[in-house]
C-alpha positions in Angstrom: 57.6 18.1 -30.1 55.8 21.2 -31.3 56.9 24.4 -29.7 54.5 26.0 -27.3 54.0 29.4 -28.8 51.8 30.5 -26.0 54.7 30.4 -23.5 56.7 33.0 -25.4 57.2 36.4 -23.9 56.0 39.3 -25.9 58.7 41.4 -27.5 58.5 45.0 -26.2 60.4 48.1 -27.2 62.9 49.9 -25.0 61.3 52.2 -22.4 62.5 55.2 -24.3 60.5 54.3 -27.3 57.3 54.2 -25.2 58.1 57.7 -23.9 58.0 59.3 -27.4 55.6 59.3 -30.2 56.1 59.8 -34.0 57.1 63.3 -34.8 53.9 65.4 -35.5 54.9 66.4 -39.0 55.9 62.9 -39.9 52.3 61.8 -39.1 50.5 64.8 -40.5 52.3 64.8 -43.8 51.2 61.2 -44.3 47.6 62.4 -44.0 48.3 65.3 -46.3 49.9 63.0 -48.8 46.9 60.7 -48.6 44.5 63.6 -49.2 46.6 64.7 -52.2 46.5 61.1 -53.6 42.8 61.4 -53.5 43.0 64.5 -55.6 42.2 67.0 -52.9 45.2 69.2 -53.7 46.2 70.4 -50.2 48.2 73.6 -49.9 50.9 73.1 -47.3 51.6 76.0 -45.0 52.7 73.7 -42.3 56.5 73.0 -42.4 59.5 75.3 -42.6 61.3 73.7 -45.5 62.7 76.4 -47.9 61.3 75.8 -51.4 64.1 77.8 -53.2 67.5 76.3 -54.2 70.9 77.3 -52.8 73.1 79.8 -54.7 74.1 78.4 -58.1 77.8 78.6 -57.1 77.0 76.3 -54.2 75.4 73.7 -56.5 78.3 74.0 -58.9 80.8 73.4 -56.1 79.0 70.3 -55.1 78.9 68.9 -58.6 82.5 69.8 -59.3 83.8 68.2 -56.1 81.6 65.1 -56.6 83.3 64.4 -59.9 86.7 63.8 -58.2 87.7 60.2 -57.7 89.0 60.8 -54.2 85.9 62.7 -52.8 83.8 59.7 -51.8 85.5 58.2 -48.8 84.9 58.6 -45.1 85.5 62.1 -43.8 87.0 63.4 -40.5 84.5 63.3 -37.6 85.5 66.9 -36.9 84.7 68.1 -40.4 87.1 69.3 -43.0 89.2 72.4 -42.2 87.7 74.4 -45.0 84.2 74.1 -43.5 85.3 74.8 -39.9 87.2 77.9 -41.1 84.2 79.0 -43.2 81.9 78.7 -40.1 84.4 80.7 -38.1 84.6 83.5 -40.7 80.8 83.5 -40.9 80.4 84.0 -37.2 83.1 86.7 -37.2 81.5 88.6 -40.1 77.8 88.4 -39.1 77.7 87.9 -35.4 81.0 89.6 -34.3 82.0 86.4 -32.5 85.6 85.1 -32.6 85.8 81.3 -32.8 88.8 79.0 -33.0 88.0 76.8 -36.1 90.1 73.9 -34.9 88.7 73.7 -31.3 85.5 75.7 -30.9 83.4 74.5 -33.8 81.9 71.2 -34.6 80.1 70.6 -38.0 77.0 68.5 -37.7 74.7 66.5 -39.9 72.0 69.1 -39.3 71.4 70.9 -36.0 68.5 68.7 -35.1 70.9 65.8 -34.8 73.1 68.1 -32.7 70.3 68.3 -30.1 70.7 64.6 -29.6 74.5 64.8 -29.4 74.4 67.6 -26.9 71.9 65.8 -24.7 73.8 62.6 -24.7 77.0 64.4 -23.9 75.7 66.3 -20.9 72.6 64.5 -19.5 72.4 61.3 -17.4 69.1 59.6 -16.8 67.2 61.6 -14.2 69.1 64.8 -14.7 67.0 68.0 -15.2 66.6 69.7 -18.6 64.8 73.1 -18.9 62.6 73.1 -22.0 60.5 76.0 -23.3 56.7 76.0 -23.8 56.0 76.7 -26.6 59.1 75.3 -28.2 60.6 73.0 -30.8 59.2 69.6 -30.0 62.6 67.9 -30.5 63.9 69.4 -27.2 61.3 67.5 -25.3 61.4 64.2 -27.3 65.2 64.0 -27.2 65.2 64.7 -23.4 62.7 61.8 -23.0 64.9 59.5 -25.1 67.7 60.3 -22.7 65.3 59.6 -19.7 65.9 63.1 -18.4 63.7 65.0 -15.9 62.0 67.6 -18.1 61.3 70.9 -16.4 59.1 73.0 -18.6 59.4 76.8 -18.4 56.5 78.8 -19.9 57.0 81.5 -22.5 53.8 83.6 -22.3 52.3 86.1 -24.7 51.9 88.7 -21.9 55.6 88.4 -21.2 56.5 88.9 -24.9 57.5 85.2 -25.1 60.5 85.7 -22.9 61.7 83.5 -20.0 60.5 84.5 -16.6 63.7 83.8 -14.6 62.0 84.5 -11.2 59.4 81.8 -12.1 62.0 79.4 -13.3 64.1 79.8 -10.1 61.1 78.5 -8.1 62.0 75.1 -9.3 64.7 72.9 -7.8 67.5 73.5 -10.2 70.2 71.6 -8.4 70.3 68.7 -10.8 69.6 70.7 -14.0 72.2 70.2 -16.7 70.8 72.0 -19.8 68.5 74.8 -20.7 67.2 75.0 -24.3 66.5 78.4 -25.7 65.7 79.4 -29.3 66.0 83.0 -30.5 64.8 84.2 -33.0 62.2 82.1 -31.5 60.3 79.3 -33.2 57.2 79.3 -33.2 56.6 82.8 -31.9 59.0 84.8 -34.0 60.3 86.7 -31.0 63.7 88.2 -31.4 66.3 88.2 -28.6 67.8 91.4 -27.2 71.3 91.6 -26.0 69.9 92.1 -22.5 68.1 88.7 -22.8 71.3 86.9 -23.8 73.2 88.6 -21.0 70.5 87.5 -18.5 70.7 83.9 -19.9 74.5 83.8 -19.5 74.2 85.1 -16.0 71.5 82.5 -15.2 73.7 79.7 -16.5 76.6 80.9 -14.5 74.5 81.3 -11.4 73.1 77.7 -11.5 75.9 75.9 -13.4 73.6 75.1 -16.2 74.6 74.9 -19.9 72.5 77.3 -22.0 72.0 76.0 -25.5 70.7 78.6 -28.0 69.3 77.1 -31.2 69.8 79.8 -33.8 68.8 78.9 -37.3 66.4 81.8 -38.1 68.8 84.8 -37.6 68.8 85.8 -41.3 65.1 85.4 -42.2 63.3 88.8 -42.3 65.8 90.0 -39.7 68.4 92.6 -40.3 70.2 92.3 -37.0 71.6 88.8 -36.5 72.6 88.2 -32.9 74.5 85.3 -31.2 74.4 84.5 -27.5 78.2 83.8 -27.9 78.7 87.6 -28.4 78.1 88.1 -24.7 81.5 88.2 -22.8 82.2 84.9 -21.1 79.3 83.1 -22.8 81.5 80.4 -24.2 82.1 79.2 -20.6 78.5 78.1 -20.1 76.8 78.3 -23.6 76.6 76.3 -26.7 75.1 77.7 -29.9 73.6 75.6 -32.7 73.3 76.9 -36.2 72.2 75.5 -39.5 72.5 76.0 -43.3 68.9 74.9 -43.7 67.0 78.2 -43.4 69.8 80.7 -44.1 71.1 79.1 -47.3 68.1 77.1 -48.6 69.8 73.8 -47.8 67.3 71.8 -45.5 67.8 68.5 -47.3 71.6 68.8 -47.3 71.8 68.3 -43.5 74.6 70.7 -42.7 74.8 72.4 -39.4 77.2 73.3 -36.6 77.7 74.0 -32.9 80.1 76.4 -31.3 81.3 76.6 -27.7 84.5 76.2 -25.6 86.9 73.6 -26.7 86.1 71.2 -23.8 82.3 71.2 -24.5 83.0 70.7 -28.2 85.2 67.7 -27.4 82.6 66.1 -25.2 80.0 66.4 -28.0 82.6 65.0 -30.5 83.0 61.9 -28.3 79.3 61.2 -28.7 79.0 62.2 -32.4 82.0 60.1 -33.5 80.2 57.0 -32.2 77.0 57.8 -34.0 77.8 59.0 -37.5 80.7 58.9 -40.0 80.9 62.5 -41.1 79.4 64.5 -43.9 80.0 63.8 -47.6 83.1 65.9 -48.5 81.6 67.6 -51.6 78.7 68.8 -49.4 81.1 70.2 -46.9 83.0 72.0 -49.7 79.7 73.4 -51.1 78.6 74.5 -47.6 81.8 76.4 -47.2 81.1 78.1 -50.5 77.6 79.0 -49.3 79.0 80.6 -46.1 81.1 83.0 -48.1 78.0 84.6 -49.5 77.8 88.4 -49.2 74.9 90.6 -48.1 73.1 90.4 -51.4 72.4 86.7 -50.9 70.5 87.4 -47.7 68.7 90.3 -49.3 67.6 88.1 -52.1 66.2 85.5 -49.7 64.3 88.2 -47.9 63.0 89.7 -51.1 61.2 86.4 -51.6 59.9 86.0 -48.0 58.7 89.6 -47.6 55.7 89.4 -50.0 54.9 85.9 -48.7 54.8 87.3 -45.2 52.4 90.1 -46.4 50.1 87.4 -47.9 50.3 85.3 -44.6 49.3 88.4 -42.7 46.4 88.9 -45.0 45.3 85.3 -44.4 45.5 86.0 -40.6 43.4 89.1 -40.9 40.9 87.2 -43.1 40.6 84.6 -40.3 40.2 87.4 -37.7 43.4 86.3 -36.1 45.8 88.7 -34.4 49.6 88.7 -34.6 52.7 90.7 -33.6 54.1 92.5 -36.7 57.6 92.6 -35.1 58.1 88.8 -35.2 60.8 87.4 -37.4 61.6 84.2 -39.2 59.9 82.1 -41.8 56.6 81.6 -40.0 53.7 83.8 -38.9 52.5 83.0 -35.4 48.9 84.1 -35.1 46.3 84.0 -32.3 42.9 82.6 -33.2 39.7 84.6 -32.4 37.3 83.6 -29.6 35.0 82.1 -32.2 37.3 79.1 -32.2 37.9 76.9 -29.2 41.6 76.7 -29.9 44.2 76.6 -32.7 43.6 72.9 -33.3 40.0 73.6 -34.2 40.9 76.3 -36.7 43.7 74.1 -38.2 41.3 71.2 -38.7 38.8 73.5 -40.4 41.5 74.9 -42.7 42.6 71.4 -43.6 39.3 69.7 -44.1 37.2 72.5 -45.5 39.7 74.8 -47.3 42.3 72.1 -48.0 45.0 74.3 -46.4 47.5 72.8 -43.9 48.6 75.1 -41.1 50.2 73.9 -37.8 48.2 74.1 -34.6 50.1 75.8 -31.9 49.4 73.1 -29.3 52.1 71.0 -31.2 54.7 73.3 -29.6 53.2 73.2 -26.1 50.2 74.2 -24.0 51.1 77.9 -24.2 50.5 77.6 -28.0 47.0 76.3 -27.6 45.3 79.4 -28.9 47.6 79.9 -31.9 48.4 78.5 -35.3 51.6 78.8 -37.3 51.6 79.7 -41.0 54.7 78.8 -42.9 56.2 81.2 -45.5 57.7 78.2 -47.4 55.1 78.3 -50.2 55.1 80.4 -53.3 53.1 83.6 -53.5 50.7 81.9 -56.0 50.1 79.1 -53.4 49.5 81.6 -50.6 47.1 83.5 -52.8 45.3 80.3 -53.6 45.1 79.5 -49.9 43.7 83.0 -49.2 41.0 82.5 -51.8 40.0 79.1 -50.5 39.8 80.5 -47.0 37.6 83.4 -48.2 35.3 80.9 -50.0 35.0 78.4 -47.1 36.0 79.4 -43.6 35.2 83.0 -43.9 32.3 82.9 -46.3 
């Protein structure tokens, strides 16, 4: 007897899949790739993927270690001791923070993955999570995947992109488990003061909320790296994420870390050890080598970004956009003029008329609606080409 196909139930995804969409850059880069395939030669000023290589000694360490016959097996979930010790030394040298490499550091396959690990370790379905607007979209999407109750807190231009604690405390915070913060901030470039970090630690203590500072931009055009863990008592309620991607030109290597008290780190390890199988040992050895870099490495990185930043500012002025010159990091966050409805309108005109891809601020939340973000991860030549295209099209 023939099977009645009409009686079959439709296969549907898990509820969590319906609650998130494909990452903006995943979708947009497909469109850019299609335009390039049609010969349109789009200049990408959209994503923050460093275009320069790591230090030559880092690459040599990877190559040398990879040649060893015993370097290719599974690795400890906690990371190798050399990498944990290198992270601890790095935090001591640059942030003035003392960490126990055996208990207070967890290497990660990128800090983006750490956002998921932390969320799964602390948040039950229905628990509250404080997420910044504007902010890194992954804070929201991962919270949705965990079926958390997302409570958005606004970072406003008129408040210098800082949390308004009085406004936040008008919410019911009784069931909130996590608060995501990110300073130096992406996308706005705002740098944290010690006072802000002290206020965040006090807020976490007051409401029994874990404060997670995502801190990958400390060394980009910023001569005063600051960690929330430098505040006395911060480890009791705070976790800090960090990454090799921006500071050491290693975005594709997927090497990051988190630091906190031993109990928090252990809870995250319980999750992580059931999701991945550790990082390739030669990459860990090479990452440890990178962390031993002296001040000249960071100066060299910034000597590349500084003229790029100047060109990005010229692009902004050509578009009659305004910006805060004090912002730091590898992006320029610019406010569009009243001649454009919002940042998305300007971003579309840049893409389709000038063939320049910049990110509309709305991607990061409603508070970014009037902004666009320009990446510095393009050569000076490409930035000059973008400037010339804009002068010939958008601003002709």
